[in-house]
VOGU-3710 file (C-alpha; in Angstrom, 3 decimals, decimal comma):
1> maqgkysrvd> 0,051/-0,116/-0,053  1,463/3,567/-1,044  2,503/5,588/2,045  1,043/9,046/2,368  2,487/12,268/3,890  0,596/12,486/7,047  -2,764/11,373/8,349  -5,785/13,188/9,413  -8,468/11,593/10,955  -12,090/12,424/12,385
11> grksssycst> -14,576/11,158/14,652  -17,913/11,704/12,825  -21,734/10,834/13,697  -23,310/8,349/11,481  -26,782/9,041/10,465  -29,700/6,472/10,732  -30,343/4,402/7,529  -32,147/6,316/4,805  -35,183/5,020/3,394  -35,230/3,850/-0,357
21> isivvfvafc> -36,593/7,154/-1,297  -34,206/9,221/0,653  -31,302/7,391/-1,012  -32,770/7,819/-4,610  -33,015/11,418/-3,779  -29,533/11,625/-2,420  -27,794/9,885/-5,266  -29,438/12,070/-7,653  -28,386/15,028/-5,644  -24,830/13,681/-5,522
31> lvgiwtlmss> -24,698/13,147/-9,429  -25,087/16,791/-10,063  -22,891/17,967/-7,210  -20,147/15,706/-8,227  -20,318/16,495/-11,840  -19,900/20,184/-11,077  -17,176/19,906/-8,503  -15,138/17,215/-10,349  -14,969/19,717/-13,114  -13,513/22,369/-11,047
41> ivptqnsdlt> -10,996/20,632/-8,896  -7,498/21,525/-9,884  -5,016/18,884/-7,864  -1,615/20,890/-6,909  1,541/19,636/-5,511  2,323/20,439/-1,957  5,812/20,344/-1,192  5,418/21,466/2,219  4,128/18,251/3,604  7,205/16,044/4,670
51> seeavnqvvt> 5,513/13,450/7,079  5,288/9,755/6,317  1,651/9,377/7,128  -1,517/9,967/4,833  -3,976/12,670/5,589  -7,575/13,275/4,671  -9,496/16,530/4,808  -13,291/16,725/4,215  -14,633/20,240/4,028  -18,137/20,516/5,346
61> engsrqfdss> -20,837/23,113/4,097  -19,931/25,588/6,723  -16,247/25,582/5,951  -15,018/23,646/8,945  -12,915/20,413/8,530  -14,106/17,147/10,029  -11,949/14,008/10,357  -12,881/10,365/10,928  -11,362/8,219/13,757  -10,640/4,564/14,173
71> gglpedstke> -11,447/2,796/17,156  -14,377/3,078/19,740  -14,694/5,428/22,524  -13,426/4,292/26,064  -16,475/3,603/28,495  -15,284/6,027/31,047  -14,579/8,780/28,808  -17,689/9,183/26,707  -20,371/11,911/26,998  -23,620/11,297/28,771
81> dsntindqnv> -25,421/10,546/25,910  -23,104/7,769/24,274  -25,648/7,147/21,480  -24,640/10,301/19,735  -21,474/8,615/18,563  -22,082/5,609/16,425  -20,114/4,997/13,189  -16,409/6,013/12,851  -14,689/5,894/9,584  -10,980/6,377/8,509
91> ikresgnvae> -10,236/8,328/5,466  -6,806/8,661/3,935  -5,549/10,984/1,060  -2,507/10,340/-1,134  0,375/12,657/-0,474  0,452/14,801/-3,462  -3,062/15,837/-3,967  -4,106/18,913/-2,229  -7,115/21,142/-2,972  -6,891/24,730/-3,442
101> enqeevvtke> -8,152/27,147/-0,911  -12,168/27,185/-0,879  -12,472/24,009/-2,979  -13,346/20,465/-2,104  -10,634/18,310/-1,431  -9,991/14,905/-2,905  -9,696/12,205/-0,208  -8,739/8,628/-0,060  -10,180/5,716/1,938  -7,885/2,670/3,033
111> ssdseqtglg> -8,731/-0,450/1,873  -7,044/-4,038/2,331  -6,548/-4,415/-1,564  -5,745/-0,936/-3,017  -5,604/2,831/-2,141  -8,875/4,282/-3,075  -9,694/8,062/-3,690  -13,213/9,580/-2,987  -14,833/12,942/-2,490  -17,181/13,127/0,636
121> erqgdnesdl> -19,323/16,231/1,409  -21,869/16,363/4,118  -25,222/17,078/2,912  -27,567/18,599/5,492  -30,405/21,064/5,512  -32,031/21,555/8,724  -35,034/23,571/7,216  -35,984/21,305/4,412  -34,759/17,875/6,156  -34,325/16,405/2,524
131> vegekkintd> -31,160/14,665/3,687  -30,891/12,879/7,035  -27,448/11,416/6,675  -24,240/11,187/4,960  -22,549/8,888/2,689  -19,200/8,735/1,181  -18,732/8,301/-2,794  -15,345/6,396/-3,655  -13,507/6,168/-6,831  -10,692/3,529/-7,585
141> esedgpkqvd> -7,231/4,966/-8,429  -5,362/2,751/-10,826  -3,252/3,168/-13,851  -6,064/3,938/-15,902  -7,318/6,804/-13,985  -10,513/7,093/-11,721  -13,733/5,445/-12,261  -16,569/7,062/-14,193  -19,276/8,706/-12,346  -21,899/6,071/-13,417
151> evlsetvekd> -19,453/3,421/-12,149  -19,259/5,088/-8,950  -23,074/5,341/-8,420  -23,345/1,632/-9,047  -21,660/0,836/-5,900  -23,390/-0,066/-2,867  -24,443/3,096/-0,796  -26,265/1,061/1,921  -23,317/-0,467/3,704  -24,190/-1,602/7,205
161> aaennmeiqe> -22,607/0,982/9,479  -21,605/-1,420/12,120  -20,079/-3,750/9,863  -17,842/-1,030/8,484  -16,836/0,052/11,899  -15,963/-3,603/12,845  -13,812/-3,779/9,690  -11,988/-0,781/10,197  -11,220/-1,658/13,955  -9,810/-4,846/12,524
171> knqgsdellp> -7,899/-3,092/10,001  -6,351/-0,662/12,603  -5,326/-3,407/15,067  -1,909/-3,584/13,604  -1,445/0,137/12,919  0,361/2,439/15,350  -0,105/5,550/13,486  -3,905/6,088/13,327  -5,565/7,488/16,162  -6,914/5,228/18,732
181> agaqseilne> -9,882/5,989/21,029  -8,075/7,854/23,514  -8,009/11,043/21,705  -11,871/11,247/21,829  -11,731/11,061/25,918  -14,092/13,594/27,376  -12,444/17,087/27,517  -12,780/18,481/31,154  -14,107/22,046/31,374  -12,936/24,321/33,970
191> tntlngawst> -15,522/26,165/35,811  -13,426/28,250/38,343  -15,075/31,486/37,354  -18,327/30,196/38,401  -17,559/29,004/41,916  -14,629/31,549/42,720  -12,630/29,076/44,626  -9,450/29,469/42,776  -7,139/32,432/42,439  -4,380/32,765/40,149
201> qaieseneke> -0,743/34,001/40,232  -1,963/37,024/38,340  -4,129/37,887/41,320  -1,874/36,839/43,977  1,286/38,595/42,715  0,544/42,453/43,239  3,447/43,166/41,286  2,621/41,288/38,048  3,769/42,607/34,860  0,907/43,888/32,755
211> sqqssvtkdh> -0,004/41,381/30,115  1,090/42,113/26,483  -1,891/43,195/24,418  -1,559/42,613/20,602  -3,726/41,935/17,763  -4,332/38,263/16,474  -3,931/37,419/12,848  -6,224/34,497/12,067  -4,523/33,377/8,656  -1,177/32,202/9,639
221> sdcrwklcnv> -0,645/30,125/6,466  1,574/32,957/4,952  3,753/33,525/8,077  7,127/34,920/6,822  9,643/33,368/9,224  13,087/35,097/9,705  16,156/33,861/11,709  16,791/35,816/15,083  19,891/37,946/14,523  21,205/38,302/18,083
231> tagpdyipcl> 24,497/38,495/19,941  23,499/35,133/21,723  22,880/33,430/18,628  21,784/29,786/18,916  21,453/30,255/22,652  19,231/33,095/22,503  16,904/33,548/25,680  14,675/36,611/24,916  14,006/37,575/28,432  17,415/37,080/29,730
241> dnwqairklp> 19,278/38,561/26,680  17,577/41,943/26,721  20,677/43,905/26,569  18,871/47,007/25,866  16,887/46,550/29,215  20,213/45,456/30,955  22,118/48,601/30,043  19,515/50,869/31,623  19,656/49,250/35,064  20,543/51,562/37,769
251> smshyehrer> 22,333/48,920/39,633  23,485/45,288/39,157  24,514/44,622/42,651  21,922/42,075/43,557  22,143/40,295/40,084  19,598/42,316/38,497  21,221/41,819/35,166  20,604/38,021/35,477  16,903/38,500/36,159  14,171/38,380/33,617
261> hcpeeaptcv> 13,733/41,559/31,338  11,442/40,692/28,605  11,150/42,910/25,365  8,311/44,915/25,016  7,186/42,834/22,000  7,923/39,060/22,189  9,977/38,063/19,261  8,482/36,368/16,320  11,810/35,136/14,730  13,223/31,614/14,978
271> vplpkgyrqp> 16,669/30,779/16,548  19,422/29,227/14,313  20,779/25,941/14,993  24,480/25,527/15,854  26,543/24,263/13,091  26,791/20,407/13,212  23,783/20,085/15,482  22,870/16,427/15,745  20,018/14,478/17,383  20,795/14,284/21,253
281> ikwpesrgki> 22,089/11,130/22,679  19,442/8,959/24,435  18,982/8,860/28,108  20,604/7,535/30,246  23,833/7,406/27,914  23,428/11,103/27,677  23,916/11,703/31,561  27,577/10,938/30,957  28,202/12,420/27,518  26,559/14,812/24,844
291> wyynvphtkl> 27,541/15,955/21,335  29,970/18,770/21,541  28,640/20,715/18,782  24,941/20,736/20,288  26,570/22,806/23,136  29,850/24,068/21,822  31,195/25,723/25,044  34,319/24,820/26,689  34,808/27,451/29,297  33,527/25,142/31,876
301> avvkghqnwv> 35,889/22,424/30,769  38,790/24,767/31,195  37,907/26,394/34,353  36,519/23,413/36,126  37,977/20,382/34,319  40,017/19,498/37,426  36,868/19,258/39,426  35,197/16,697/37,253  32,398/19,084/36,098  32,812/18,562/32,235
311> kisgeyltfp> 35,654/17,395/29,944  36,306/17,492/26,134  36,682/14,058/24,494  36,857/14,107/20,783  33,358/15,005/19,474  31,837/14,719/23,065  31,409/16,417/26,103  31,754/14,079/28,961  30,349/14,470/32,623  32,354/12,247/35,054
321> gggtqfinga> 29,664/12,563/37,529  31,651/14,463/40,122  31,822/18,252/40,977  33,344/20,624/43,397  31,834/18,950/46,296  31,571/15,359/45,281  34,786/14,438/43,493  34,252/10,759/43,915  31,011/10,842/42,030  27,263/12,149/42,587
331> lhyidfiqks> 25,853/8,853/43,968  28,671/8,526/46,511  27,766/12,038/47,557  24,221/11,352/47,656  24,543/8,250/49,731  26,878/10,162/52,077  23,881/12,641/52,929  21,733/9,566/53,452  24,007/7,802/55,721  24,493/11,233/57,599
341> lpaiawgkrs> 20,691/11,542/58,056  18,658/8,512/57,409  15,546/10,480/58,077  15,988/12,306/54,752  14,784/8,969/53,135  15,589/9,629/49,539  12,707/8,568/47,101  10,270/8,008/49,985  9,950/10,910/52,398  12,032/13,217/50,256
351> rvildvgcgv> 10,864/13,359/46,671  10,982/16,897/45,379  14,148/18,971/46,028  15,328/22,189/44,914  19,179/22,403/43,902  20,526/25,839/43,916  23,466/26,961/41,955  23,314/23,512/40,307  26,372/23,957/37,790  25,903/21,072/35,454
361> asfggflfer> 23,331/19,469/37,475  24,985/16,165/38,016  23,639/15,923/41,584  19,953/16,114/40,114  20,864/13,849/37,246  21,775/10,878/39,693  19,081/11,699/42,084  16,885/9,791/39,453  18,696/6,482/40,566  17,118/7,315/44,038
371> dvlamsfapk> 13,563/8,153/42,759  13,922/12,055/43,389  12,999/14,685/41,135  15,258/17,719/41,566  14,385/21,229/40,214  18,006/22,655/39,309  18,598/26,121/38,451  21,694/28,354/37,918  21,972/31,870/36,380  23,131/32,452/32,593
381> deheaqvqfa> 26,146/34,031/33,571  30,061/33,638/32,974  29,944/29,891/33,724  28,659/29,642/30,194  26,113/26,770/29,339  25,976/25,043/32,624  22,131/24,797/32,643  22,288/24,087/28,966  24,624/21,164/29,440  21,941/19,843/32,092
391> lergipaiss> 19,060/20,010/29,579  21,119/18,410/26,868  21,866/15,507/29,203  18,338/14,992/30,038  18,372/16,551/33,382  15,879/19,090/34,762  17,002/22,573/35,118  16,138/26,171/34,410  18,043/29,531/34,100  17,273/31,520/37,140
401> vmgtkrltfp> 18,897/33,497/39,948  18,359/34,669/43,326  18,337/38,207/43,029  15,565/40,853/43,867  12,560/38,854/43,134  10,992/35,725/44,693  11,610/32,416/42,986  8,640/31,298/40,969  7,423/28,423/43,057  4,480/28,416/45,834
411> sgvfdvvhca> 5,464/28,285/49,352  6,261/25,249/51,477  6,528/22,872/48,384  10,200/21,651/48,359  10,909/18,502/50,662  14,717/19,461/50,538  16,746/22,447/49,422  20,201/21,670/48,542  23,456/23,890/48,135  26,705/22,381/47,197
421> rcrvpwhneg> 29,301/25,155/47,484  26,731/27,434/45,549  28,666/30,620/47,006  25,236/32,495/47,697  25,721/34,956/50,262  23,166/33,820/52,607  23,859/35,873/55,656  23,777/39,131/53,911  20,977/41,848/54,095  19,219/40,432/56,892
431> gklllelnrv> 19,380/36,915/55,516  16,911/37,813/52,673  18,154/34,951/50,199  18,112/32,207/52,994  14,589/33,622/54,107  13,260/33,008/50,237  14,557/29,311/50,579  12,749/29,387/53,880  9,571/30,279/51,979  9,641/27,533/49,636
441> lrpggyfvws> 10,878/24,961/51,952  8,169/22,491/53,371  7,638/22,729/57,037  9,675/19,728/58,418  11,897/19,857/55,324  15,707/19,953/55,379  18,239/22,352/53,884  21,576/20,666/52,961  24,294/23,091/52,927  27,739/21,470/52,068
451> atpvyrknpe> 29,844/24,323/51,336  33,486/25,380/52,606  32,216/27,295/55,508  31,127/24,213/57,074  34,578/22,688/57,335  37,280/25,079/56,237  38,890/27,292/59,168  40,323/29,940/57,376  39,280/33,702/58,551  36,587/34,110/55,605
461> dsgiwkamse> 34,893/30,815/55,840  34,787/30,937/59,595  33,203/34,477/59,462  30,635/33,063/57,157  29,921/30,013/59,324  29,476/32,221/62,443  26,984/34,385/60,625  25,071/31,687/59,171  24,894/29,870/62,643  23,443/33,080/64,265
471> ltksmcwdlv> 21,034/33,437/61,199  19,685/29,646/61,120  19,237/29,914/64,954  17,139/33,101/64,642  15,028/31,468/61,877  14,431/28,581/64,214  16,192/26,252/61,911  17,426/23,221/63,842  20,992/22,152/62,989  20,426/18,275/62,893
481> vigedkldgv> 23,640/17,141/62,018  27,170/17,915/60,414  28,024/14,981/58,306  31,620/14,319/57,192  32,539/12,465/54,092  36,322/11,558/54,706  36,702/10,258/51,018  35,771/13,359/49,478  37,056/15,745/52,327  33,839/17,497/52,824
491> kaaiyrkpts> 31,463/18,166/55,419  27,450/18,836/55,086  25,401/20,743/57,624  21,729/19,630/57,474  19,049/21,985/58,969  15,250/21,304/59,565  12,591/23,867/59,353  10,196/23,879/62,386  6,799/22,541/62,174  5,266/24,985/64,683
501> necyekrpqn> 5,368/28,536/65,431  6,370/27,980/69,039  10,172/28,771/68,411  9,038/32,172/66,452  6,877/33,344/69,727  9,744/32,619/72,104  12,374/34,478/70,300  13,729/37,396/72,338  13,984/39,653/69,359  11,406/39,580/66,269
511> vppickesdd> 14,577/39,233/63,958  14,035/38,065/61,138  10,768/39,593/61,546  7,501/37,704/60,946  6,003/38,792/57,588  2,666/40,646/57,755  -0,406/38,955/57,653  -1,505/40,739/54,407  1,832/39,228/52,835  0,818/36,125/50,712
521> pnaawnvpme> 3,454/33,646/50,677  2,161/31,941/47,565  2,485/35,152/45,477  5,675/34,463/43,143  5,311/36,082/39,883  7,232/39,328/39,723  7,076/39,860/43,497  10,120/41,395/45,479  11,679/39,388/48,142  11,378/40,516/51,479
531> acmhkvpina> 13,603/39,704/54,650  10,847/38,264/56,623  9,340/34,804/57,553  5,865/33,203/57,280  4,308/31,608/60,197  4,100/27,889/59,851  0,391/26,505/59,057  -0,913/24,663/61,962  -4,532/24,160/61,263  -5,094/20,471/60,453
541> sergsrwpeq> -6,930/21,452/57,288  -4,375/24,035/56,085  -1,741/23,127/53,388  1,828/22,424/55,117  0,433/21,298/58,398  1,618/17,750/57,752  3,877/15,832/55,626  2,652/14,230/52,318  2,337/10,614/51,967  5,568/8,697/51,029
551> wprrlekapy> 6,304/8,348/47,382  4,776/6,873/45,384  1,705/6,792/47,063  1,432/10,530/47,313  1,063/10,653/43,356  -2,362/8,985/43,258  -3,846/10,466/46,404  -5,723/13,828/46,543  -4,155/16,348/49,220  -5,654/16,175/52,516
561> wfnsqvgvyg> -6,104/19,916/52,477  -7,753/19,911/49,076  -10,654/17,694/50,194  -12,773/20,761/51,338  -12,431/22,693/48,455  -14,556/22,888/44,848  -12,393/21,524/42,229  -11,284/23,476/39,090  -13,893/21,587/36,985  -16,600/22,586/39,300
571> kgaledftad> -16,997/19,049/41,060  -16,114/18,106/44,744  -12,355/18,523/45,097  -11,841/14,445/45,488  -14,132/13,771/42,718  -12,508/16,503/40,604  -8,917/15,099/41,242  -9,971/11,478/40,502  -11,679/12,428/37,284  -8,535/14,399/36,008
581> ykhwknvvsk> -6,128/11,304/36,885  -8,521/8,817/35,173  -8,888/11,139/32,276  -5,242/11,544/31,604  -4,325/8,033/32,154  -6,871/7,061/29,623  -5,641/9,609/27,164  -2,064/8,729/27,576  -2,340/4,876/27,372  -4,900/4,735/24,553
591> sylngmgigw> -3,605/7,561/22,381  -0,426/9,373/23,214  1,698/6,030/23,922  0,314/4,036/20,874  -1,692/6,199/18,462  0,757/8,896/17,095  3,884/7,281/16,201  6,011/8,841/18,851  9,028/6,925/19,630  9,041/7,412/23,274
601> ssvrnvmdmr> 12,630/5,794/23,898  13,716/8,966/22,486  11,716/11,333/24,624  13,310/12,426/27,914  12,578/16,136/28,487  8,794/16,819/28,643  6,846/19,960/29,394  3,008/20,256/30,060  2,588/23,705/29,171  -0,528/23,997/30,888
611> avyggfaaal> -0,890/21,798/33,671  -3,746/21,590/36,227  -3,410/18,626/38,560  -0,312/17,318/36,983  -2,554/14,260/35,772  -0,649/14,164/32,336  2,782/13,901/34,287  1,288/11,354/36,570  0,120/9,363/33,653  3,852/9,141/32,459
621> kdlkvwvmnv> 5,178/7,953/35,734  6,334/4,685/34,493  8,350/6,093/31,521  11,870/7,217/31,767  10,999/11,001/31,388  10,585/14,016/33,424  7,872/16,346/32,912  7,949/20,274/33,763  4,452/21,216/34,720  3,831/24,774/33,789
631> vpidspdtlp> 0,837/26,601/35,698  0,069/29,891/33,677  -0,148/32,730/35,614  -3,905/33,405/34,514  -5,012/29,646/35,224  -6,012/28,373/38,795  -3,194/28,178/40,948  -2,897/24,419/41,301  0,812/24,080/41,425  0,910/23,308/45,017
641> iiyerglfgi> -1,142/20,101/44,235  1,474/19,182/41,645  4,162/19,375/44,275  1,947/17,622/46,877  1,777/14,604/44,479  5,632/14,399/44,129  5,831/16,250/40,890  7,263/19,731/40,130  6,696/22,674/38,184  6,790/26,524/37,750
651> yhdwcesfnt> 4,585/29,550/37,180  4,977/31,346/33,824  3,535/33,744/31,493  3,298/32,448/28,015  3,086/35,858/26,607  6,819/35,837/27,478  9,851/33,644/26,852  10,367/30,708/29,308  13,769/30,736/31,220  15,447/27,934/29,239
661> yprsydllha> 17,920/27,594/26,550  16,948/26,805/22,937  16,280/23,104/21,752  15,445/22,170/25,547  12,611/19,878/25,213  11,819/16,713/23,321  7,904/17,044/23,703  5,566/19,753/24,491  2,084/19,294/25,652  -0,603/22,167/25,396
671> dylfsslkrr> -3,991/21,249/26,569  -6,367/24,336/25,687  -3,482/26,749/26,095  -3,318/28,510/22,689  -7,143/29,226/22,647  -6,581/30,868/26,101  -3,648/32,982/25,086  -5,220/34,371/21,885  -7,300/36,911/24,010  -3,927/38,607/25,125
681> cnivavfaev> -0,844/37,456/23,287  0,458/37,616/19,689  -0,247/33,902/18,927  2,513/33,728/16,177  5,125/34,960/18,856  3,878/32,155/21,196  4,472/29,583/18,346  8,081/31,146/17,940  8,631/30,422/21,398  7,587/27,010/21,044
691> drilrpegkl> 9,948/26,456/18,319  12,654/27,937/20,227  12,428/25,564/23,171  11,652/22,376/21,260  14,473/20,243/19,845  14,581/19,367/16,110  12,642/16,135/15,523  10,758/16,939/18,821  7,000/16,664/18,855  4,104/19,188/19,934
701> iirddgetvd> 0,728/17,763/21,050  -2,091/20,264/20,978  -5,588/19,630/22,387  -7,810/22,544/21,967  -10,905/23,910/19,850  -11,116/23,244/16,251  -10,539/26,836/15,050  -7,164/27,084/17,271  -5,967/23,731/15,978  -6,547/24,805/12,435
711> evekmakslk> -4,402/28,106/13,278  -1,594/26,222/14,837  -1,508/23,735/12,120  -1,049/26,444/9,560  1,769/27,844/11,529  3,552/24,550/11,974  3,218/24,054/8,259  4,693/27,479/7,362  7,743/26,406/9,553  7,767/23,085/7,506
721> weirliysed> 6,873/21,160/10,458  5,504/17,646/9,832  1,954/17,084/10,535  1,822/13,644/12,084  -1,825/13,445/13,136  -4,883/15,708/13,257  -8,329/14,946/14,415  -11,487/17,010/15,212  -15,029/16,363/16,432  -17,600/18,600/17,732
731> nkgllcvqkt> -15,195/21,551/17,642  -12,748/19,686/19,733  -9,233/19,156/18,114  -6,130/17,103/18,496  -2,835/17,944/16,564  0,303/16,179/16,793  3,194/17,923/14,756  7,227/17,353/14,578  9,638/20,006/14,096  12,138/19,537/11,510
741> lwrpkemeti> 15,650/20,972/10,939  14,434/23,476/8,582  15,645/27,181/9,131  14,659/30,143/6,965  17,559/32,066/5,322  16,335/35,514/5,849  17,345/37,435/9,174  15,714/39,731/11,477  17,914/41,733/13,797  16,214/42,140/17,471
751> ksaia> 17,779/45,399/18,695  17,200/44,573/22,141  19,217/41,291/22,049  22,387/43,061/20,554  25,039/43,515/23,201
//
């Protein structure tokens, strides 16, 4: 059977059987319509389609496109009226024929013997009720050309719908490329605007940036993409490389120049590829080595080579697994911490940690061996490409700095915060930076500090240790243990945050001060840091008043403090949470894992661009992937729930660029994200950002309304992306596209990004 370029499928409702008279009227009507249409269709060659799958497109009378799906609906995901979906048919189109705009398109129907082409048009007139259903008229494609119209009409038009559906399902049992039933799973609708139970980061953060306002162009098929001409070249991060804004800063003493300074208009150009770029090495081999030309930076290898951070080895950059503080390997260091404090219980009690000043993130990379997720971060600074190294290796990391603003995480969500010789001046300015770690650390959580002041006795280190001892004592942190690793010649001081307010109340002086009651500890988007502490939650129904279940039980259990709320989808919290988890397990298992042709062995870095409860990430638990759950600032603030489940994530405004290097992720997932952004963002700029952070040959999965899916499809095609699969039903759409290596030749200079 001939292979087509890409596949397009659709779930369509079948009509009841037509009476004999209706069929005669229908056939006569089709004769006239087809005769007229066949004479006007001009097939054209589409050179932009590069996928290896076949697509079919049927244009309905109202101009919308509908696609047929294979397979039946899962029982737990159908609508209440399950009888509305009866017959489902798969249609395919051969790769070369594409109808011109506003014309009917020639489609193909797959059979066991040959590839057939057909022209299908839904006939429906609610006023006259002349036609009650739809039929497809097929033509054989052979060396002699298509059948004559009278031969087409002689074929049977009363084929039993149930039998046809059964045959299609049988044919699709061996196909991995056709869309299985999971794609039709019920889309859960958020109703937070009705119950008022949910706030958002945009509301919580008083100093949130004003959202960008720009007009939205509906027709994106003629997007003229250009390469970004910027100083950072292939490593361009728009909000971190805004030199125009950086030059205007009155001060850089608090690392203001490393913080986010987004351009007034988000760029719509695309980032070039490094010369010699190759597909990243697969995990877990990538943890130890990456292609040099993918991240061609040698400064760390020169400066930190003796400390086992990174080395140059032919066409590879290698990572021995050591670091400044764990010369004999990260696993040895991780086990040293566990031995020093068995209560830390990696992978059970301690599941989600924050690694401050992570370097190349070898610590986080090897914590996967202990079932621990590490959110690693470091600034984009003179230690070039350290976070980029981490991401290329398949290790979670973001470019960030502890400067003047709060970290973009909720309060009390990290089980452990770790700092290995990160050289952060924790004791300065009333301990403002350490107090920010206190904000994000869970009550009862641990701070692991393995820095030179813990074990060196020179005047500078001794002075820092004395200042830190006084500060941590006034913060009511308990110094649990100072562990010593004689093999590496280092020590680690491990502190514990209190679980009650008793110590705060007994302090002789209110220093550092307790934050004002009006200060929301969860407000994190563009909120300035303050040198104060928030009280520990003690009410049994408050989040943070007790420790989560051990991993992995915490993944599937709704948080104890969530039970009294109304969920995002308007149901009771427990029912809401359970429905979301069940929904995503069904979609992932029945659609994403088998029905899209995604080679999951090549997928490592995943992002859910609009996470709710983290159900998508939870459904991927058994794969060797990690998922960055992003909660947009204008969505219900569900990020604490994601952390409570033993997953991690971050707040973000998708009208701006994300704090990561280009080519960071293998797969991006956007569930009803683009339609929500169209109200306030330039959607072309959003797609340019998607292109920036997605690796070549990486996949983008979109679930959204039909109109939005159509817009994204056009933009993807204009960038020469491969359309792997597209599906729509009742104005609900699913799109899977794959980025290619294609880059435009024309350049666009971004003045704000020229140093």
